[in-house]
C-alpha positions as CSV (number, residue, x, y, z in Angstrom):
1,M,21.6,-121.7,-104.9
2,K,21.7,-118.4,-103.8
3,T,20.2,-119.5,-100.7
4,S,22.6,-122.3,-100.0
5,I,25.9,-120.1,-100.4
6,R,24.6,-117.5,-98.1
7,R,23.8,-119.8,-95.4
8,P,27.5,-120.9,-94.9
9,L,28.5,-117.1,-95.9
10,K,26.3,-115.9,-92.4
11,T,28.0,-119.1,-90.6
12,L,31.2,-117.8,-91.6
13,T,30.8,-114.5,-90.4
14,A,29.1,-115.5,-87.1
15,V,32.4,-117.9,-86.4
16,T,34.7,-114.4,-87.5
17,A,33.0,-112.4,-85.1
18,A,32.9,-114.9,-82.1
19,A,36.4,-115.8,-83.0
20,G,37.0,-111.5,-83.1
21,M,35.5,-111.2,-79.5
22,I,37.6,-113.9,-78.2
23,A,40.9,-112.5,-79.2
24,L,40.1,-109.0,-77.6
25,S,38.7,-110.8,-74.3
26,A,42.0,-112.4,-74.1
27,A,44.0,-109.5,-75.2
28,A,42.3,-107.6,-72.5
29,A,43.1,-110.0,-70.0
30,S,46.4,-110.3,-70.7
31,A,47.1,-106.8,-70.5
32,H,48.5,-107.0,-66.9
33,V,51.1,-105.6,-65.1
34,T,53.7,-108.6,-65.0
35,V,57.2,-109.7,-63.6
36,N,60.0,-111.7,-65.1
37,P,62.6,-113.2,-63.3
38,D,65.9,-114.1,-65.5
39,D,66.6,-116.5,-62.5
40,T,64.5,-117.7,-59.8
41,G,67.5,-119.8,-57.8
42,A,67.2,-119.2,-54.0
43,N,70.1,-117.2,-52.3
44,G,71.3,-116.2,-55.6
45,Y,70.9,-112.7,-57.6
46,T,68.4,-111.9,-60.6
47,H,67.2,-109.5,-63.0
48,L,63.6,-108.6,-62.6
49,T,61.8,-107.1,-66.1
50,F,58.3,-105.9,-65.1
51,N,56.5,-105.0,-68.2
52,V,53.5,-102.4,-67.6
53,P,51.0,-101.8,-71.0
54,N,48.7,-98.4,-71.1
55,E,45.5,-100.0,-70.7
56,S,43.4,-96.4,-70.4
57,P,41.9,-95.6,-74.0
58,T,41.9,-91.7,-72.9
59,A,44.8,-91.2,-70.5
60,K,48.3,-92.2,-70.1
61,T,50.1,-94.2,-67.6
62,S,52.8,-91.0,-65.8
63,K,54.1,-93.5,-62.7
64,L,54.8,-97.2,-61.7
65,E,55.5,-97.8,-58.1
66,V,56.4,-101.4,-57.1
67,K,56.5,-102.8,-53.6
68,L,59.3,-105.0,-52.7
69,P,58.9,-108.1,-50.1
70,T,59.5,-106.6,-46.3
71,D,59.3,-110.3,-44.9
72,T,61.9,-111.4,-47.0
73,P,63.8,-108.1,-48.0
74,F,66.2,-107.5,-50.6
75,T,69.3,-106.3,-49.5
76,S,70.6,-105.5,-53.1
77,V,68.8,-103.5,-55.3
78,S,69.6,-101.7,-58.3
79,V,67.7,-99.7,-61.3
80,K,68.4,-100.3,-65.0
81,P,67.4,-96.2,-66.3
82,V,64.8,-96.1,-68.6
83,E,64.9,-92.9,-71.0
84,G,62.3,-89.8,-69.7
85,W,61.9,-92.1,-66.4
86,S,63.1,-90.9,-63.4
87,T,64.0,-93.3,-60.2
88,Q,63.7,-93.4,-56.7
89,V,64.6,-96.5,-54.4
90,I,62.9,-95.9,-50.7
91,T,64.4,-97.4,-47.7
92,S,62.3,-98.2,-44.6
93,D,62.9,-99.9,-41.5
94,L,61.5,-103.2,-41.5
95,P,58.2,-104.6,-39.7
96,K,60.6,-106.5,-37.5
97,P,64.3,-107.9,-37.5
98,V,65.4,-110.7,-40.4
99,T,68.5,-112.5,-40.9
100,V,69.9,-112.8,-44.6
101,S,73.2,-114.9,-45.1
102,G,74.1,-115.0,-41.3
103,T,73.4,-110.9,-40.9
104,T,70.7,-109.4,-38.9
105,V,68.5,-107.1,-40.7
106,T,66.9,-103.8,-39.9
107,K,66.3,-101.5,-43.1
108,A,66.6,-102.8,-46.6
109,P,64.7,-101.0,-49.9
110,S,61.1,-101.2,-49.6
111,S,59.4,-100.3,-53.0
112,V,61.2,-98.7,-56.0
113,V,59.2,-95.4,-58.0
114,W,59.4,-94.2,-61.6
115,T,58.2,-91.1,-62.9
116,A,57.8,-90.1,-66.7
117,D,58.5,-86.7,-68.0
118,A,56.0,-85.3,-70.4
119,A,57.4,-86.8,-73.1
120,H,57.5,-90.5,-72.2
121,Q,54.4,-91.2,-70.8
122,L,52.8,-94.0,-72.0
123,G,49.7,-93.7,-74.3
124,Q,47.3,-96.1,-76.1
125,N,48.6,-99.1,-77.0
126,E,51.8,-98.9,-75.7
127,Y,53.8,-100.4,-73.0
128,Q,57.3,-99.9,-71.2
129,A,59.8,-102.5,-69.3
130,F,61.4,-101.9,-66.4
131,S,64.2,-103.5,-64.7
132,L,65.9,-104.3,-61.3
133,S,69.0,-106.4,-59.9
134,V,68.0,-107.3,-56.7
135,G,68.9,-109.9,-54.1
136,K,69.4,-112.4,-52.3
137,L,66.2,-114.4,-53.2
138,P,64.4,-116.2,-50.3
139,A,64.4,-119.9,-49.8
140,A,63.2,-122.3,-52.3
141,G,59.7,-122.8,-52.9
142,T,59.1,-118.9,-51.3
143,T,56.1,-116.8,-53.2
144,V,57.8,-113.3,-54.1
145,T,55.2,-111.1,-54.4
146,L,55.7,-107.6,-55.9
147,K,52.6,-105.3,-55.4
148,A,52.2,-102.5,-58.1
149,A,50.3,-99.2,-58.6
150,Q,49.9,-97.9,-61.9
151,T,49.3,-94.2,-62.1
152,Y,47.8,-91.9,-64.7
153,T,47.9,-88.5,-65.8
154,D,43.8,-88.2,-65.2
155,G,44.3,-89.4,-61.7
156,T,43.4,-92.6,-61.7
157,V,45.5,-95.4,-59.8
158,V,45.4,-98.7,-60.6
159,N,46.8,-101.5,-57.6
160,W,48.0,-104.6,-58.4
161,D,47.7,-106.1,-55.4
162,E,45.6,-108.5,-55.9
163,Q,46.5,-112.5,-54.5
164,S,45.6,-115.2,-56.9
165,A,44.6,-118.9,-55.5
166,E,44.8,-121.8,-57.2
167,G,42.0,-123.4,-58.7
168,Q,40.3,-119.8,-58.8
169,P,39.3,-117.5,-61.9
170,E,42.3,-114.8,-62.1
171,P,41.9,-111.8,-60.4
172,Q,41.1,-108.5,-62.4
173,H,44.1,-106.9,-60.9
174,P,46.9,-109.8,-59.7
175,A,49.7,-108.9,-58.1
176,P,52.9,-109.9,-60.3
177,S,55.0,-112.3,-58.6
178,F,56.9,-115.4,-58.7
179,T,58.3,-118.7,-56.7
180,T,62.0,-119.3,-56.1
181,T,63.6,-122.7,-57.0
182,A,66.4,-124.3,-55.5
183,E,69.9,-122.8,-55.6
184,D,71.6,-122.9,-58.5
185,G,74.6,-125.4,-58.6
186,T,72.9,-127.7,-55.8
187,A,71.1,-130.0,-58.7
188,P,72.2,-134.1,-57.9
189,S,75.0,-135.2,-59.8
190,A,74.6,-138.5,-61.7
191,S,75.7,-141.6,-59.8
192,P,79.1,-142.9,-61.4
193,A,77.5,-146.2,-60.7
194,A,74.8,-145.7,-62.7
195,A,76.4,-146.0,-66.6
196,S,74.9,-144.2,-69.5
197,P,73.4,-145.7,-72.4
198,A,76.1,-144.4,-74.4
199,A,79.1,-145.4,-72.5
200,A,77.2,-149.1,-71.9
201,S,76.8,-149.0,-75.8
202,Q,80.6,-148.1,-75.9
203,T,81.4,-150.6,-73.7
204,S,79.6,-153.1,-75.7
205,E,81.0,-152.1,-78.6
206,T,85.2,-152.5,-77.2
207,S,84.4,-155.5,-75.6
208,S,83.1,-156.7,-79.0
209,D,86.0,-155.4,-80.8
210,S,88.6,-157.2,-78.4
211,A,86.7,-160.8,-78.3
212,A,86.9,-160.1,-82.4
213,V,90.7,-159.2,-82.0
214,W,90.9,-162.4,-79.6
215,G,89.4,-164.6,-82.1
216,I,91.7,-163.9,-84.7
217,V,94.6,-164.4,-82.4
218,L,93.8,-167.7,-81.4
219,G,92.4,-168.8,-85.3
220,A,95.8,-168.2,-86.6
221,A,97.5,-169.9,-83.6
222,G,95.2,-173.3,-84.4
223,F,96.3,-172.3,-88.4
224,V,99.6,-173.0,-87.9
225,L,99.6,-175.7,-84.8
226,G,98.0,-177.4,-87.3
227,A,100.6,-177.1,-90.6
228,T,103.3,-177.9,-87.9
229,A,101.4,-181.1,-87.2
230,L,100.4,-181.8,-90.8
231,G,104.1,-181.1,-91.9
232,L,105.1,-183.6,-89.1
233,V,102.8,-186.4,-90.3
234,L,104.0,-186.1,-93.6
235,A,107.7,-186.0,-93.2
236,G,107.0,-189.3,-91.1
237,R,105.3,-190.9,-94.0
238,R,108.3,-189.9,-96.3
239,S,110.5,-191.6,-93.6
240,R,108.5,-194.8,-93.7
241,T,108.3,-194.9,-97.2
242,A,112.5,-194.0,-98.0
243,A,112.7,-196.9,-95.0
244,K,111.1,-199.5,-97.3
């Protein structure tokens, strides 16, 4: 009896341990520097939020540098302040002139650097969110890649700059990126000729109500005419009886 109990317990322990390893592996794989835009519509502005976890078991994160695109540059970059972190927006000459909204651009913000003071460096099991307001976004379908470099207090620099390829395993240090979508407000509107089911139902109900009203009116008219005809017949009979 005891042996029959121990075997399920051993199995349960092994399954629990395996689940724990899977969970730890998933957590490690997801601990990347990522970017989350609040709007991806082409030719518009967006807020970019970079989530930066500290992955070192012994050192702290003291600096983050994000590279901005130079082939589709942002002409406007604003930084949201983070307590205990100083910020620098670096503007550089573009590799070649670029036309943005009809204007030729030769210089643009090329990177943003956040540096922590000693009291606000990221320790173990900590992360920080860094936000930018940028624009304008490039044409729909453009992948915006924002390579990042994370510096630790022991001098280690982790470069988040590897490109992800469809159908391939995720690289160890993928670059934060997102893809632009159709310009806001350009979605095709519904055709006026195509009535919605609700409208069609309402029209059907209105037609049914109208038919019912006309049925009542016609019925009443028929009743009046029938009563009149009956009265005339009875009056004729009375006249013939009186004549006899």
